[in-house]
Every structure is written in C-alpha cells, then in structure tokens.
N, C-alpha and C positions, 0 to 999 in steps of 0.2 A: 462346403459344400458337401463334403464325404465324411467330416468329422476331421479328430485330432490324432487318432491314436495310431501307434507305432506301425500296426499293420498295414493301415490306411497308407499314413507317409512311405512305407516303402513299396505297397504297391503303385503308388503313383509316380515314386521317385523309376520304378524299374519299368513303366508302361511309357513315360515318357522319354526317358533316356532310350528306347527301343525306337518309340520314332521317330526320334531326333538320329539316330542313327541311319534310318532306312531314308530319311530324305535325306541324306548326301551319296545314295550309292548311283544315281546317275552322272554325278559330275565325278565323283572320286570313288568308285568301285566297292570291292568286300571292304578294302584295307580301309578304305576314308570312314566305311559304317562301321568295322572294329573299333576306331579309333573316337570316332563322335558318340560310340556306345558307354564307350573308358570315362569320356570326359564327362557328357551327360550322367552316367551315375556318381561320378567323384562332385560335379557343382551343383548335380542336384539332391546330393545327401548332404553337402554344406548348407544349403537353403533348406534342407528339412529339417537338418538340426540346430540352426543358428535363424531360421525365419528372417535374415537379412540382407537383402539384394544386393546392397550396395559392396560388397567384396564377391562376390562371385561373379558381378557384372566390371569389376576389375580384372579377376583372375582370367577373367575371359579373354578380354583386353587384350592384357599382356600374351596370352598364351596364341592370339589371332597375329599380335603385331610378331613375334620371335619366326612364328610359321612364314609369313610374307618376306622378312628377313632372311632367313634361311634358303628361302625358294632364291628370294632377288641375288644375294651375294652367292649362289648359285654352290652353297657348303652341304648341299644334305645329305651327299655320298660321304663326305670325310667325318660329318658326326654322327650320323647311323654306325661307321664304323670304329668311334669313339667309344659308343655306348653298347655295340654289340660283337667284342672281339671275341673272336673263333679260337 
C-alpha cells in the first residue's frame, strides 16, 4: 500500500511498534509499554526483512509462553536478579 522501500518499512515498523506498545499501557503500565515496543521493533524488523510471518508467530508464541511460565512458577524476581546483577 505504501511501497516497499527501506524508508517505508522503517516507518511502518516504528509506527506499529509504538501503537503495539501503547495498547499495553492500561494493563501493564509504562514497563509493559517499553517491553512491547522493543518486542514490536524486533519482531517487526524480522518480518520487514524476511517477509515471512511464520518465524515471527513462533517466536511470539515462545515469548508469551515463557512469560506465562515465569509468572505461573513465581520466578520473575529470581530471573531478573540473574539477568540484572548489580
């Protein structure tokens, strides 16, 4: 619809990532928005580069399943401490 130039793809990825992030604000707050924007930028960039949705769908499902399991088993704090040691 807008063409397939690098500038168009970049603009579409940026706009959709921000919209995706803002859609998470009411449920997850500022931190959820930041995480969703970063995830949207990564997944959107992969799709813009490859043009294939299957990999992004599988990666998104794996990401969501990992998040659910981390919350379910109540290990979020321990994992955060492993990743962000001070």
